[in-house]
C-alpha positions as CSV (number, residue, x, y, z in Angstrom):
1,M,-26.5,10.0,17.1
2,K,-24.1,12.6,15.7
3,R,-20.6,11.6,16.5
4,I,-18.8,14.7,15.2
5,I,-19.9,18.2,15.9
6,T,-18.1,21.2,14.2
7,I,-18.8,24.6,15.7
8,S,-17.9,27.7,13.4
9,R,-18.2,31.1,15.2
10,E,-18.2,34.6,14.7
11,F,-15.4,36.3,17.2
12,G,-16.8,36.8,20.6
13,A,-20.1,35.0,19.8
14,G,-19.3,32.4,22.7
15,G,-18.6,29.6,20.2
16,A,-15.7,28.1,22.2
17,A,-17.9,28.2,25.4
18,V,-20.8,26.4,23.7
19,A,-18.5,23.9,22.1
20,K,-16.8,23.0,25.5
21,Q,-20.0,22.6,27.2
22,V,-21.5,20.5,24.4
23,A,-18.2,18.2,24.5
24,Q,-18.6,18.0,28.3
25,R,-22.4,17.0,28.2
26,L,-21.9,14.5,25.5
27,G,-18.5,13.1,26.8
28,Y,-16.8,14.0,23.6
29,E,-13.2,15.2,23.0
30,Y,-13.0,18.9,22.5
31,Y,-10.5,20.3,19.8
32,D,-9.7,24.0,19.2
33,K,-6.6,26.1,18.3
34,A,-4.5,23.5,19.7
35,I,-5.0,21.6,16.3
36,I,-2.6,24.0,15.0
37,L,0.1,23.1,17.3
38,R,-0.2,19.4,16.2
39,S,-0.3,20.5,12.6
40,A,3.1,22.3,13.2
41,S,4.7,18.9,14.3
42,V,3.1,16.9,11.5
43,S,4.4,19.2,8.9
44,N,7.8,20.1,10.5
45,L,6.8,23.9,10.9
46,D,8.0,25.6,14.0
47,V,5.2,26.8,16.4
48,E,6.1,30.7,16.0
49,S,5.6,30.5,12.2
50,V,2.4,28.5,12.6
51,M,1.0,31.1,15.0
52,K,2.0,33.9,12.5
53,W,0.1,32.3,9.4
54,D,-2.8,31.0,11.4
55,E,-5.9,32.0,9.2
56,R,-3.9,33.9,6.8
57,V,-4.3,34.0,3.1
58,P,-1.4,33.9,0.8
59,K,-0.9,37.6,-0.7
60,E,0.5,36.1,-3.9
61,F,-1.1,33.0,-5.1
62,G,-0.7,31.6,-8.7
63,F,-1.5,28.6,-10.6
64,A,2.2,27.5,-10.6
65,Q,2.2,27.5,-6.8
66,S,-0.5,24.9,-6.6
67,L,1.6,22.6,-8.7
68,F,4.4,22.4,-6.1
69,D,4.7,19.6,-3.7
70,F,3.7,19.8,-0.2
71,Y,7.1,21.1,1.1
72,N,7.6,23.5,-1.6
73,K,4.3,25.2,-1.0
74,P,4.0,28.5,0.8
75,L,4.1,28.0,4.7
76,N,0.3,28.8,5.0
77,E,-0.7,26.3,2.3
78,R,1.3,23.7,4.2
79,L,-0.3,24.6,7.4
80,F,-3.9,24.2,6.0
81,E,-2.9,20.9,4.3
82,A,-1.5,19.6,7.8
83,Q,-4.6,20.9,9.6
84,K,-6.8,19.0,7.1
85,Q,-4.9,15.8,7.7
86,I,-5.2,16.3,11.7
87,I,-9.0,17.3,11.4
88,R,-9.8,14.2,9.2
89,G,-8.0,11.9,11.6
90,I,-10.0,13.4,14.5
91,G,-13.2,12.9,12.5
92,E,-12.3,9.3,11.8
93,K,-12.1,8.7,15.5
94,G,-15.6,10.3,16.0
95,N,-17.2,11.4,19.4
96,C,-15.7,14.9,19.0
97,V,-16.3,18.6,18.9
98,I,-14.3,20.6,16.8
99,V,-14.1,24.4,17.0
100,G,-13.2,26.4,13.8
101,R,-10.5,25.5,11.4
102,N,-13.2,25.1,8.6
103,A,-13.7,21.7,10.0
104,N,-17.4,21.9,8.6
105,S,-15.9,22.0,5.1
106,I,-13.1,19.5,5.5
107,L,-15.5,17.0,7.0
108,K,-18.4,17.5,4.7
109,A,-18.2,14.1,3.3
110,F,-18.2,12.3,6.6
111,D,-21.4,10.8,8.0
112,N,-22.9,11.5,11.4
113,C,-21.9,15.1,11.5
114,L,-23.6,18.0,12.8
115,H,-22.2,21.4,11.6
116,V,-23.2,24.4,13.7
117,F,-22.7,28.3,13.2
118,I,-22.7,30.5,16.3
119,H,-23.2,34.1,15.7
120,A,-24.3,37.1,17.9
121,D,-25.2,40.7,17.4
122,V,-22.0,42.9,17.8
123,H,-23.1,44.6,21.2
124,W,-23.5,41.1,22.7
125,R,-20.1,40.1,21.3
126,M,-18.5,43.2,22.6
127,E,-19.9,42.8,26.1
128,H,-19.0,39.1,26.1
129,M,-15.3,40.1,24.9
130,M,-15.1,42.7,27.7
131,E,-15.9,40.1,30.3
132,L,-13.1,37.9,29.1
133,M,-10.8,40.8,28.7
134,P,-11.5,43.6,31.1
135,D,-8.2,45.5,30.7
136,V,-8.9,46.0,26.9
137,S,-10.7,49.1,25.6
138,E,-14.0,48.8,23.9
139,A,-12.7,50.4,20.8
140,K,-9.9,47.7,20.5
141,I,-12.3,44.9,21.1
142,L,-14.6,46.4,18.3
143,E,-11.6,46.6,16.2
144,E,-10.7,42.9,16.7
145,I,-14.0,41.7,16.1
146,R,-14.2,43.3,12.8
147,A,-10.7,42.2,11.8
148,I,-11.1,38.4,12.9
149,D,-14.2,38.1,11.3
150,K,-13.0,39.5,8.1
151,T,-9.9,37.3,8.2
152,R,-12.1,34.2,8.8
153,R,-14.2,35.2,6.0
154,K,-11.2,35.5,3.7
155,Y,-9.6,32.4,4.9
156,C,-12.8,30.2,4.5
157,A,-13.4,31.6,1.0
158,F,-9.8,30.9,-0.2
159,Y,-9.2,27.5,1.2
160,T,-12.6,25.8,1.0
161,Q,-14.5,28.0,-1.8
162,T,-17.5,28.4,0.8
163,E,-18.9,31.4,2.4
164,F,-18.1,31.8,6.0
165,G,-21.3,31.9,8.2
166,H,-23.8,31.1,5.0
167,A,-26.4,28.7,5.9
168,D,-25.7,26.4,2.9
169,Y,-22.7,25.2,4.8
170,Y,-24.1,24.3,8.3
171,D,-27.0,22.2,9.5
172,M,-27.9,24.8,12.1
173,S,-27.2,28.4,12.9
174,L,-27.7,29.6,16.6
175,S,-27.5,33.2,17.9
176,T,-26.0,33.4,21.4
177,S,-27.4,37.1,21.8
178,T,-30.8,35.9,21.3
179,L,-30.9,32.3,22.8
180,G,-28.1,32.5,25.3
181,I,-25.1,30.0,25.5
182,D,-27.0,27.5,27.7
183,T,-30.0,27.1,25.3
184,C,-27.7,26.8,22.4
185,V,-25.8,24.0,24.2
186,D,-29.2,22.4,25.0
187,L,-30.3,22.6,21.1
188,I,-27.2,21.2,19.8
189,C,-27.1,18.4,22.3
190,Q,-30.7,17.6,21.5
191,I,-30.2,17.4,17.8
192,A,-26.8,15.6,18.3
193,E,-28.3,12.9,20.4
194,K,-31.2,12.1,18.0
195,E,-30.8,8.8,16.2
């Protein structure tokens, strides 16, 4: 049985909904962006700064910066290091579903993991987000989908040297626009429960 499930997702593809249902069905703890807030307290960062730097890549990054100790690193590097510590601690406890935060790369050496990527076509994602945010225009939602996906790709590449959404870094890739959220939940649970 898989005791750690990581779910990476395209923005608007329903990854959080899938993850919550999987956690509920398996009786696992569910972790998402709240990890960042924990990271803030671990690394003595204020929450406002943490939210500003979430999933951001340093504009200026040189070899010399990587030689500084933890507290002299740029804020976004300190945040990523703090998140890694938190995610590894969660992984060590097991029985968890972790959404995003590059948890699949951070926990790649852990046993009993199932790394999942959730994606969907852009029209499905737009409709899904319009249901969640009915007061936001289609144009703004489409802009957010593109911007957040781009940011996640850059963040993933910079901090993990992997490619966001590339099959090599996941055990399974599921399309909510093709399969639906419920079927994705069923499939993940079936695989996770196998011995």
